[in-house]
NUNU-871441 format. One record per residue: residue number from 1; residue in three letters; x, y, z of N, C-alpha, C, O in turn. Coordinates in steps of 0.001 Angstrom, whole numbers. Example, Ala and Ser with C-alpha at 12.3 -4.5 7.8 and 13.67 -1.06 7.14 Angstrom:
BEGIN
+-----+---------+---------+---------+---------+---------+----------+---------+---------+---------+---------+---------+---------+---------+
| num | residuo |  n_east | n_north |    n_up | ca_east | ca_north |   ca_up |  c_east | c_north |    c_up |  o_east | o_north |    o_up |
+-----+---------+---------+---------+---------+---------+----------+---------+---------+---------+---------+---------+---------+---------+
|   1 |     ALA |   13190 |   -5690 |    7800 |   12300 |    -4500 |    7800 |   13200 |   -3300 |    7800 |   14236 |   -3319 |    8465 |
|   2 |     SER |   12850 |   -2250 |    7080 |   13670 |    -1060 |    7140 |   12900 |      30 |    7870 |   13409 |    1138 |    8039 |
+-----+---------+---------+---------+---------+---------+----------+---------+---------+---------+---------+---------+---------+---------+
//
This chain:
BEGIN
+-----+---------+---------+---------+---------+---------+----------+---------+---------+---------+---------+---------+---------+---------+
| num | residuo |  n_east | n_north |    n_up | ca_east | ca_north |   ca_up |  c_east | c_north |    c_up |  o_east | o_north |    o_up |
+-----+---------+---------+---------+---------+---------+----------+---------+---------+---------+---------+---------+---------+---------+
|   1 |     MET |   59320 | -224321 |  252206 |   59030 |  -222971 |  251775 |   57681 | -222910 |  251033 |   56882 | -222002 |  251259 |
|   2 |     PHE |   57446 | -223872 |  250163 |   56194 |  -223907 |  249414 |   55015 | -224118 |  250362 |   53951 | -223525 |  250182 |
|   3 |     LYS |   55210 | -224959 |  251362 |   54149 |  -225185 |  252347 |   53831 | -223906 |  253117 |   52672 | -223647 |  253440 |
|   4 |     ASP |   54838 | -223121 |  253405 |   54618 |  -221863 |  254122 |   53806 | -220880 |  253279 |   52933 | -220182 |  253793 |
|   5 |     VAL |   54098 | -220835 |  252000 |   53355 |  -219944 |  251105 |   51897 | -220373 |  251034 |   50996 | -219540 |  251124 |
|   6 |     LEU |   51662 | -221686 |  250872 |   50283 |  -222177 |  250800 |   49542 | -221963 |  252113 |   48350 | -221656 |  252113 |
|   7 |     ARG |   50240 | -222123 |  253226 |   49619 |  -221949 |  254532 |   49220 | -220486 |  254747 |   48226 | -220207 |  255417 |
|   8 |     ALA |   49983 | -219566 |  254186 |   49718 |  -218143 |  254381 |   48637 | -217608 |  253439 |   48084 | -216534 |  253676 |
|   9 |     MET |   48333 | -218359 |  252366 |   47348 |  -217880 |  251395 |   45931 | -218036 |  251935 |   45630 | -218961 |  252690 |
|  10 |     ASP |   45080 | -217117 |  251532 |   43676 |  -217160 |  251914 |   42862 | -217569 |  250684 |   42776 | -216817 |  249714 |
|  11 |     PHE |   42269 | -218755 |  250730 |   41561 |  -219297 |  249576 |   40074 | -218953 |  249563 |   39342 | -219441 |  248701 |
|  12 |     THR |   39619 | -218136 |  250485 |   38192 |  -217820 |  250515 |   37772 | -217019 |  249287 |   36649 | -217176 |  248807 |
|  13 |     LEU |   38642 | -216177 |  248777 |   38308 |  -215401 |  247582 |   38112 | -216327 |  246380 |   37194 | -216127 |  245585 |
|  14 |     LEU |   38964 | -217327 |  246250 |   38835 |  -218260 |  245128 |   37537 | -219060 |  245215 |   36888 | -219303 |  244198 |
|  15 |     SER |   37163 | -219463 |  246408 |   35907 |  -220212 |  246545 |   34706 | -219327 |  246239 |   33719 | -219798 |  245674 |
|  16 |     GLN |   34777 | -218077 |  246599 |   33679 |  -217162 |  246294 |   33584 | -216905 |  244790 |   32485 | -216835 |  244240 |
|  17 |     ILE |   34721 | -216768 |  244134 |   34726 |  -216577 |  242674 |   34144 | -217806 |  241991 |   33361 | -217678 |  241049 |
|  18 |     ALA |   34519 | -219000 |  242457 |   33988 |  -220234 |  241876 |   32482 | -220325 |  242068 |   31766 | -220752 |  241162 |
|  19 |     LEU |   31995 | -219930 |  243233 |   30555 |  -219964 |  243495 |   29804 | -218998 |  242584 |   28765 | -219357 |  242028 |
|  20 |     VAL |   30310 | -217792 |  242424 |   29668 |  -216801 |  241565 |   29698 | -217261 |  240107 |   28718 | -217083 |  239384 |
|  21 |     LEU |   30808 | -217848 |  239671 |   30918 |  -218349 |  238302 |   29920 | -219483 |  238071 |   29229 | -219495 |  237052 |
|  22 |     PHE |   29838 | -220425 |  238993 |   28881 |  -221523 |  238870 |   27453 | -220997 |  238820 |   26663 | -221424 |  237978 |
|  23 |     PHE |   27119 | -220079 |  239710 |   25765 |  -219536 |  239766 |   25439 | -218802 |  238463 |   24325 | -218922 |  237952 |
|  24 |     GLY |   26391 | -218049 |  237924 |   26170 |  -217334 |  236670 |   25893 | -218280 |  235509 |   24992 | -218037 |  234707 |
|  25 |     VAL |   26668 | -219362 |  235420 |   26456 |  -220344 |  234355 |   25113 | -221042 |  234540 |   24396 | -221280 |  233567 |
|  26 |     PHE |   24772 | -221369 |  235777 |   23487 |  -222017 |  236057 |   22328 | -221121 |  235638 |   21388 | -221592 |  234998 |
|  27 |     VAL |   22380 | -219853 |  235983 |   21320 |  -218911 |  235617 |   21242 | -218767 |  234094 |   20145 | -218697 |  233538 |
|  28 |     ALA |   22385 | -218723 |  233419 |   22397 |  -218612 |  231957 |   21738 | -219827 |  231305 |   20994 | -219678 |  230336 |
|  29 |     VAL |   22001 | -221014 |  231820 |   21388 |  -222226 |  231267 |   19883 | -222225 |  231509 |   19115 | -222597 |  230623 |
|  30 |     VAL |   19460 | -221815 |  232689 |   18020 |  -221764 |  232984 |   17322 | -220757 |  232075 |   16253 | -221047 |  231539 |
|  31 |     ILE |   17909 | -219589 |  231898 |   17303 |  -218568 |  231025 |   17249 | -219060 |  229592 |   16243 | -218868 |  228909 |
|  32 |     ARG |   18324 | -219696 |  229124 |   18342 |  -220206 |  227755 |   17272 | -221279 |  227565 |   16639 | -221350 |  226512 |
|  33 |     THR |   17074 | -222104 |  228576 |   16055 |  -223146 |  228489 |   14656 | -222548 |  228475 |   13810 | -222986 |  227696 |
|  34 |     TRP |   14401 | -221577 |  229304 |   13072 |  -220968 |  229375 |   12727 | -220150 |  228144 |   11548 | -219998 |  227823 |
|  35 |     THR |   13729 | -219616 |  227440 |   13442 |  -218761 |  226290 |   13351 | -219537 |  224978 |   13056 | -218943 |  223941 |
|  36 |     ARG |   13593 | -220838 |  224996 |   13462 |  -221629 |  223777 |   12001 | -221769 |  223402 |   11150 | -221895 |  224283 |
|  37 |     PRO |   11690 | -221751 |  222109 |   10300 |  -221960 |  221685 |    9823 | -223367 |  222064 |   10600 | -224321 |  222055 |
|  38 |     LYS |    8555 | -223475 |  222391 |    7992 |  -224759 |  222808 |    8091 | -225797 |  221700 |    8300 | -226978 |  221977 |
|  39 |     GLN |    7944 | -225371 |  220450 |    8034 |  -226313 |  219332 |    9424 | -226945 |  219260 |    9553 | -228145 |  219017 |
|  40 |     GLU |   10453 | -226141 |  219470 |   11812 |  -226668 |  219432 |   12051 | -227648 |  220583 |   12685 | -228687 |  220399 |
|  41 |     MET |   11547 | -227317 |  221750 |   11724 |  -228205 |  222906 |   10975 | -229521 |  222694 |   11481 | -230585 |  223050 |
|  42 |     ASP |    9773 | -229454 |  222116 |    9019 |  -230675 |  221844 |    9742 | -231541 |  220815 |    9798 | -232763 |  220955 |
|  43 |     LYS |   10292 | -230907 |  219787 |   11030 |  -231650 |  218765 |   12256 | -232330 |  219380 |   12523 | -233498 |  219096 |
|  44 |     GLN |   12992 | -231614 |  220209 |   14177 |  -232185 |  220828 |   13823 | -233275 |  221830 |   14593 | -234217 |  222013 |
|  45 |     SER |   12680 | -233162 |  222475 |   12291 |  -234188 |  223445 |   11921 | -235500 |  222759 |   11956 | -236554 |  223395 |
|  46 |     GLN |   11571 | -235456 |  221482 |   11206 |  -236668 |  220757 |   12398 | -237362 |  220113 |   12253 | -238480 |  219620 |
|  47 |     ILE |   13568 | -236738 |  220100 |   14745 |  -237310 |  219452 |   15111 | -238683 |  220027 |   15344 | -239604 |  219244 |
|  48 |     PRO |   15173 | -238871 |  221344 |   15554 |  -240198 |  221854 |   14558 | -241297 |  221510 |   14941 | -242466 |  221462 |
|  49 |     LEU |   13304 | -240964 |  221272 |   12268 |  -241948 |  220990 |   12095 | -242221 |  219508 |   11402 | -243167 |  219135 |
|  50 |     SER |   12707 | -241418 |  218663 |   12516 |  -241519 |  217224 |   13441 | -242577 |  216624 |   14590 | -242725 |  217039 |
|  51 |     ASP |   12913 | -243311 |  215637 |   13728 |  -244281 |  214908 |   14358 | -243654 |  213668 |   15235 | -244257 |  213048 |
|  52 |     GLU |   13923 | -242460 |  213303 |   14433 |  -241795 |  212114 |   15644 | -240935 |  212475 |   15719 | -240394 |  213578 |
|  53 |     PRO |   16592 | -240811 |  211541 |   17735 |  -239937 |  211822 |   17299 | -238474 |  211892 |   16343 | -238065 |  211232 |
|  54 |     VAL |   18005 | -237706 |  212691 |   17673 |  -236300 |  212890 |   18574 | -235451 |  212003 |   19787 | -235653 |  211952 |
|  55 |     GLU |   17960 | -234500 |  211308 |   18722 |  -233592 |  210460 |   19575 | -232672 |  211335 |   19111 | -232226 |  212384 |
|  56 |     PRO |   20805 | -232382 |  210925 |   21625 |  -231435 |  211701 |   21042 | -230036 |  211621 |   20245 | -229732 |  210733 |
|  57 |     ARG |   21445 | -229193 |  212552 |   20904 |  -227825 |  212588 |   21273 | -227033 |  211346 |   20443 | -226303 |  210804 |
|  58 |     HIS |   22524 | -227175 |  210889 |   23009 |  -226411 |  209739 |   23598 | -227385 |  208724 |   24803 | -227636 |  208749 |
|  59 |     PRO |   22785 | -227934 |  207840 |   23302 |  -228928 |  206885 |   24360 | -228358 |  205941 |   25211 | -229106 |  205460 |
|  60 |     GLU |   24329 | -227050 |  205663 |   25316 |  -226476 |  204751 |   26714 | -226502 |  205362 |   27697 | -226588 |  204625 |
|  61 |     GLU |   26829 | -226432 |  206681 |   28140 |  -226509 |  207320 |   28720 | -227912 |  207186 |   29919 | -228065 |  206956 |
|  62 |     ASN |   27891 | -228925 |  207325 |   28366 |  -230296 |  207199 |   28764 | -230604 |  205771 |   29721 | -231344 |  205542 |
|  63 |     LYS |   28043 | -230047 |  204801 |   28360 |  -230286 |  203404 |   29709 | -229678 |  203046 |   30523 | -230331 |  202393 |
|  64 |     THR |   29959 | -228450 |  203460 |   31226 |  -227797 |  203141 |   32385 | -228461 |  203878 |   33493 | -228521 |  203344 |
|  65 |     ALA |   32159 | -228955 |  205081 |   33220 |  -229635 |  205820 |   33603 | -230934 |  205147 |   34786 | -231270 |  205092 |
|  66 |     SER |   32610 | -231689 |  204621 |   32924 |  -232954 |  203965 |   33551 | -232718 |  202599 |   34369 | -233525 |  202157 |
|  67 |     GLU |   33188 | -231630 |  201918 |   33810 |  -231318 |  200635 |   35257 | -230880 |  200820 |   36111 | -231178 |  199984 |
|  68 |     GLY |   35532 | -230179 |  201907 |   36887 |  -229733 |  202170 |   37801 | -230866 |  202584 |   39022 | -230732 |  202510 |
|  69 |     ALA |   37231 | -231987 |  203022 |   38032 |  -233124 |  203485 |   38457 | -234002 |  202318 |   39166 | -234985 |  202534 |
|  70 |     GLY |   38046 | -233681 |  201070 |   38466 |  -234459 |  199909 |   37479 | -235526 |  199523 |   37820 | -236392 |  198717 |
|  71 |     HIS |   36272 | -235514 |  200053 |   35260 |  -236484 |  199679 |   34561 | -235988 |  198431 |   33933 | -234928 |  198436 |
|  72 |     GLU |   34673 | -236763 |  197355 |   34044 |  -236334 |  196100 |   32991 | -237305 |  195671 |   32355 | -237108 |  194636 |
+-----+---------+---------+---------+---------+---------+----------+---------+---------+---------+---------+---------+---------+---------+
//
């Protein structure tokens, strides 16, 4: 019975939805990459080559998270 239901289903709609979803995410990533300031991209491109630790984006969030965990 389950095989009959699967055989009768048309999966073309699901594949089209998956394609549109993938394309939308791809376009969003490309736009986000192109709209980043050049200084930020240059800074991020140097991270793998740097021997110094990199500061987090929001140090105040890390401080409050560690204080809430009982670290005194």
